[in-house]
C-alpha positions as CSV (number, residue, x, y, z in Angstrom):
1,M,105.0,121.1,84.9
2,L,108.4,120.8,83.8
3,P,110.5,119.4,85.9
4,R,113.4,121.2,87.6
5,V,116.9,120.2,86.1
6,L,120.1,120.5,87.9
7,V,123.2,122.1,85.6
8,T,126.6,121.4,86.7
9,G,129.4,123.6,85.5
10,A,126.9,126.0,85.0
11,N,129.3,128.7,85.1
12,G,131.3,127.7,82.3
13,F,131.6,128.2,78.2
14,L,128.9,125.7,77.6
15,G,127.1,126.0,81.4
16,R,125.4,129.3,80.3
17,H,124.3,128.7,76.8
18,L,122.6,125.4,78.7
19,V,120.6,127.7,81.3
20,Q,119.9,130.2,79.2
21,Q,118.5,127.5,76.8
22,L,116.0,126.1,79.6
23,L,115.5,129.2,81.1
24,A,113.8,130.1,77.2
25,R,112.3,127.1,77.3
26,G,110.6,127.6,81.0
27,Y,112.3,124.9,82.7
28,P,113.3,125.7,86.6
29,V,117.2,125.8,86.5
30,R,119.5,124.8,89.5
31,A,122.8,125.8,89.0
32,L,125.4,124.1,90.6
33,V,129.0,126.4,90.4
34,R,132.1,125.8,92.2
35,P,132.9,128.1,95.4
36,H,135.3,131.0,94.4
37,S,135.4,130.1,91.0
38,P,137.8,132.3,89.3
39,T,135.9,134.7,87.9
40,P,137.0,135.9,84.2
41,N,138.4,140.1,83.4
42,P,135.9,141.5,82.6
43,P,133.9,140.0,84.9
44,L,130.3,138.2,83.2
45,P,127.1,139.2,84.8
46,P,126.7,136.4,88.2
47,L,124.1,133.6,87.7
48,S,122.6,135.0,90.4
49,S,121.0,137.6,88.5
50,L,119.1,135.5,86.4
51,P,115.7,133.6,87.7
52,I,117.4,130.1,88.8
53,E,119.1,128.6,92.4
54,V,122.6,128.6,92.6
55,W,123.9,126.1,94.9
56,E,127.7,126.6,95.4
57,G,129.7,123.0,95.9
58,D,132.6,121.0,94.4
59,I,131.8,118.0,92.7
60,T,135.3,116.4,93.6
61,R,134.4,117.2,96.8
62,P,131.1,115.3,97.4
63,A,129.7,116.6,101.2
64,S,129.7,120.2,99.3
65,V,127.1,119.0,96.8
66,A,125.3,116.4,98.9
67,G,121.3,116.7,98.2
68,C,122.0,119.6,95.6
69,A,119.7,117.4,93.3
70,N,117.1,117.0,95.8
71,G,113.9,118.3,94.2
72,C,115.3,118.0,90.7
73,G,113.7,115.7,87.7
74,A,116.8,116.0,86.0
75,I,120.5,116.9,85.7
76,L,122.9,118.2,82.8
77,H,126.3,117.4,84.0
78,A,128.4,119.6,82.1
79,A,131.3,120.4,84.4
80,A,134.5,118.9,83.1
81,L,138.4,120.3,83.6
82,A,139.2,120.7,80.1
83,Q,143.0,121.0,80.0
84,V,145.6,119.8,77.8
85,N,148.7,121.6,79.2
86,P,150.1,120.1,81.0
87,A,148.8,116.5,79.2
88,R,149.1,115.1,82.8
89,D,147.5,116.3,85.9
90,P,145.7,114.2,88.6
91,A,142.7,117.7,89.1
92,V,141.8,116.8,85.6
93,W,140.8,113.3,86.6
94,A,139.3,114.6,89.7
95,V,137.1,116.8,87.8
96,N,136.4,114.7,84.7
97,D,136.1,111.3,86.3
98,G,135.6,111.5,90.1
99,G,133.4,114.5,89.7
100,T,131.2,112.1,87.4
101,A,131.2,109.2,90.0
102,T,130.0,112.4,92.3
103,V,127.1,113.1,89.9
104,L,125.8,109.9,89.1
105,Q,125.2,109.2,93.1
106,L,123.2,112.6,93.3
107,A,121.4,111.2,90.2
108,R,121.0,107.6,92.0
109,Q,119.7,109.4,95.4
110,A,117.2,111.8,93.9
111,G,115.7,109.3,91.5
112,I,116.4,111.6,88.7
113,S,114.2,110.8,85.4
114,R,117.0,112.0,82.9
115,L,120.7,112.6,83.2
116,V,122.5,114.2,80.3
117,Y,126.0,113.8,80.3
118,V,128.2,115.7,78.3
119,G,131.2,114.0,77.2
120,T,133.5,115.2,74.2
121,A,133.6,113.5,71.0
122,N,137.5,112.6,71.2
123,V,136.0,109.2,73.2
124,F,135.3,108.2,70.0
125,G,137.8,107.2,66.8
126,F,138.2,110.1,64.7
127,G,138.5,109.9,60.4
128,S,138.9,111.7,56.9
129,R,136.7,114.3,55.6
130,Q,135.5,112.0,53.5
131,H,135.0,109.3,56.2
132,P,134.3,111.0,59.4
133,G,134.1,109.0,62.9
134,N,131.2,108.7,64.6
135,E,129.5,107.0,67.4
136,T,130.5,103.4,66.7
137,R,134.4,104.0,65.9
138,P,136.2,103.0,69.0
139,F,138.3,105.0,70.8
140,S,141.3,105.9,69.9
141,G,143.0,108.8,71.8
142,Q,145.0,107.0,74.3
143,R,147.5,107.4,71.6
144,Y,148.1,111.2,72.7
145,G,148.8,110.6,76.6
146,L,146.4,113.2,77.5
147,D,144.7,112.9,80.8
148,Y,141.5,115.1,79.0
149,M,140.6,112.7,76.5
150,D,141.4,109.6,78.9
151,S,139.8,110.9,81.9
152,K,136.6,112.0,79.4
153,R,136.5,108.3,78.2
154,A,136.5,107.0,81.6
155,A,133.5,109.1,82.8
156,T,131.9,107.9,80.0
157,G,132.2,104.3,80.5
158,R,131.0,104.9,83.9
159,V,127.9,106.6,82.6
160,L,127.5,103.4,80.2
161,R,127.8,101.2,83.2
162,A,125.3,102.8,84.7
163,V,122.7,102.7,82.4
164,A,123.5,99.0,81.8
165,Q,123.6,98.0,85.6
166,E,121.0,100.1,87.4
167,Q,119.3,101.1,84.8
168,L,120.0,105.1,85.0
169,P,118.2,106.9,82.4
170,A,121.2,108.4,81.1
171,V,121.7,110.0,77.1
172,L,125.3,111.3,76.3
173,V,126.2,114.1,74.3
174,H,129.5,114.8,72.8
175,P,130.4,118.0,71.2
176,T,133.3,118.8,69.2
177,F,135.2,122.3,69.0
178,M,132.7,124.9,70.0
179,L,133.1,128.0,69.2
180,G,130.6,131.4,70.0
181,P,129.8,134.3,72.2
182,G,130.5,134.3,76.2
183,D,133.4,132.6,76.2
184,A,134.9,134.5,79.2
185,R,138.1,132.6,80.1
186,P,138.6,131.9,77.2
187,T,138.2,128.0,76.6
188,S,138.5,126.8,73.0
189,N,137.7,130.4,71.4
190,A,141.1,131.6,72.5
191,L,142.4,130.0,68.9
192,L,140.4,133.3,67.9
193,L,142.4,135.5,70.0
194,E,145.4,133.7,69.1
195,L,145.2,134.3,65.4
196,Y,143.7,137.7,65.7
197,H,147.1,138.9,67.8
198,G,149.5,137.3,65.3
199,R,150.7,134.6,67.4
200,L,150.2,131.7,65.1
201,P,153.5,131.0,63.2
202,G,152.0,128.4,60.4
203,Y,149.3,126.1,60.6
204,P,149.3,122.7,61.6
205,A,148.9,119.6,58.7
206,G,145.3,118.4,60.9
207,G,141.7,119.6,61.1
208,K,138.7,118.9,63.0
209,N,135.2,119.7,63.4
210,Y,133.4,122.6,64.7
211,V,130.0,123.7,65.9
212,H,128.3,126.4,67.2
213,V,128.2,126.5,71.1
214,R,124.5,127.3,71.1
215,D,123.8,124.2,69.0
216,V,125.4,122.2,71.5
217,A,122.9,123.5,74.4
218,V,120.1,123.4,72.2
219,A,120.5,119.6,70.9
220,T,121.9,119.0,74.5
221,V,118.4,120.4,76.5
222,N,116.8,118.3,73.5
223,A,118.3,115.0,75.0
224,L,115.8,115.9,78.1
225,T,113.1,114.8,76.2
226,Q,114.8,113.4,72.6
227,G,117.1,110.8,71.8
228,R,117.1,107.1,73.5
229,V,118.8,106.2,76.9
230,G,122.1,104.8,76.8
231,E,122.7,106.0,73.4
232,S,125.7,108.6,72.4
233,Y,125.6,111.6,69.8
234,I,128.5,113.4,68.4
235,L,127.0,117.2,68.4
236,G,129.2,118.7,65.5
237,N,129.0,120.3,62.5
238,Q,131.8,121.4,60.0
239,N,135.2,119.5,59.1
240,L,138.1,121.8,57.9
241,S,141.6,121.3,58.1
242,Y,143.4,124.3,59.7
243,R,144.8,125.8,56.8
244,D,140.8,126.1,55.6
245,A,139.6,126.9,59.4
246,F,142.3,129.7,60.0
247,A,141.8,131.4,56.6
248,L,138.3,131.6,57.3
249,M,139.1,132.8,60.6
250,A,141.2,135.3,59.4
251,R,138.9,136.4,57.0
252,L,136.3,136.9,59.4
253,M,138.2,139.0,61.9
254,G,140.2,141.1,59.3
255,V,143.7,139.8,59.9
256,R,146.3,137.5,57.4
257,P,146.0,133.9,58.0
258,P,149.3,132.3,58.8
259,S,150.7,131.0,55.2
260,L,153.5,128.5,56.5
261,L,151.9,124.7,57.0
262,L,154.3,123.0,60.1
263,P,155.5,120.0,58.9
264,P,154.8,117.4,61.2
265,V,158.4,116.1,61.6
266,L,159.0,119.6,62.8
267,A,156.0,120.1,64.6
268,R,157.1,116.8,66.5
269,L,160.7,118.2,67.3
270,Y,159.0,121.8,68.8
271,G,156.8,119.8,70.9
272,A,159.8,117.1,72.4
273,A,161.5,120.7,72.7
274,C,158.4,122.2,74.5
275,D,158.7,119.2,77.2
276,A,161.8,119.3,77.8
277,K,161.5,123.2,78.6
278,A,158.5,122.3,80.8
279,R,160.7,119.8,83.0
280,T,163.6,122.1,83.2
281,T,161.2,124.9,84.2
282,G,158.8,122.9,86.6
283,R,155.8,125.5,84.3
284,P,153.8,124.3,81.2
285,A,155.9,125.5,78.1
286,R,153.9,127.2,75.4
287,L,152.3,123.3,74.3
288,N,153.2,120.1,74.4
289,S,154.0,117.0,72.1
290,A,150.9,115.6,73.0
291,M,149.3,118.5,71.6
292,V,151.3,119.0,68.5
293,A,150.2,115.3,68.0
294,V,146.7,115.8,68.0
295,A,147.1,119.0,65.8
296,N,148.9,116.8,63.3
297,D,146.1,114.5,62.9
298,G,142.5,115.1,61.3
299,H,139.6,114.9,64.2
300,Y,136.8,114.8,61.5
301,F,133.6,113.8,62.7
302,S,129.8,113.2,62.0
303,A,126.9,114.7,63.3
304,Q,124.0,112.7,61.6
305,K,123.0,111.1,64.5
306,A,122.6,113.9,66.4
307,R,120.8,115.6,64.0
308,A,118.1,112.7,63.1
309,E,117.3,112.0,66.8
310,L,118.4,115.2,68.9
311,S,117.4,117.9,66.4
312,L,120.9,119.1,66.4
313,P,120.8,122.6,64.1
314,Q,123.7,123.4,62.1
315,T,124.7,127.1,62.2
316,D,126.7,128.0,60.2
317,L,130.4,128.1,60.9
318,E,131.1,131.6,60.1
319,Q,128.1,133.1,62.2
320,A,130.1,131.5,64.8
321,I,133.2,132.8,64.2
322,T,131.5,136.0,64.0
323,E,129.7,135.9,67.2
324,A,132.4,135.3,69.1
325,F,134.4,137.9,67.8
326,H,132.2,140.3,68.2
327,W,131.6,139.4,71.6
328,F,135.6,139.3,72.4
329,K,135.3,143.0,71.1
330,A,132.4,143.9,72.9
331,H,134.4,143.1,76.1
332,H,137.6,144.4,75.1
333,Y,139.4,140.7,74.4
334,A,140.3,142.1,70.9
C-alpha cells in the first residue's frame, strides 16, 4: 500500500499539480493549506472537492500544524513565499526558512520515510548557455540582496544538515522558472500576462531556464521513490535569453514582442529610481534594483542530473506557454 503523503503549499501553483500527480498514482494525500488563504479571482475549485484530506495550518506557527504529519509516510514540502518585491521582507524568511524548520520537526516526529524538499535552482551558481550551472556550482545569489534567494539557500542548508547529522531521508529538488496552466494568483506566469497586455517596454540583457510546471510535479513525486538521499536535483529544461523567450511567447500569444534592448546601465538606473520611489512612498515600486540585477544576468542551468536520476520529463516550452495562455484565456485573465 502506498504511503499517505503530506503536501505543504498544496493550494499553490506547483502544489496543486503535485496533488494531481499523487492522486493519479494512487497515493493518499493530506494537503496542508493556510487558513484564510487569499482566494484567487476567478477562484479555483477548492481542494476539499478532491478525494484528499485538507488540514488548515500555518507553518510559521508550529502549534497550528502540530501532528499534521502523523500517519503520513512522506512529505512533499512545497510551501514557500516567492516574493522579490520588496527585496527585503521578514515574512519571506519566516515562511521559507522558519517554515522549513517547522516541517523538519514534523518529519522527525512522524518518522517519515521520505521528505522531498522543493527549493529553487537559484541556490546554485548559474552559468552561460554554453556552460550552464549545475548542482556543483556554489551559491552566487548573495550579490542581489534578495531575501527570497537568501532564505531558500538557508532552508536548503537546514535540510542538508538534517540529512548529515540526523540521517533524515530527504531528497532536494530545485525548479527553475515554471510555466504552465493553473497559475491562479498568478506568480511566474504573470510574465505572459505582462507581455500579452503590452506592459513590457523592452527586454533585459540576461536570460533564464524555463520548465513546464507539470514536469516539475512529475519529477518531485518521482523523488518519493527515485533519487539519492541528501542529493540535490535541478528541475529545468530550456535556456533562453529574454529576447528569444519574449519572441517565442509573443508569437504563441499572437502579440508583438518588445524590440528594444534595455541596456544594463540604463536598467540599473531605472532600478535605483524605483528604489528611491519605494522609500519615498513606503510602497514597492513596479520593480527594484535587485530584480534588475537578476534580469541583467544569464541564469542558465543544466537539468542533466534530474533527467538521469529522477526521470524528469522535458516538455517543450512552446507547450507550456500555450497551455498557460489558454488557461488564462479560459479563466478571463487575458
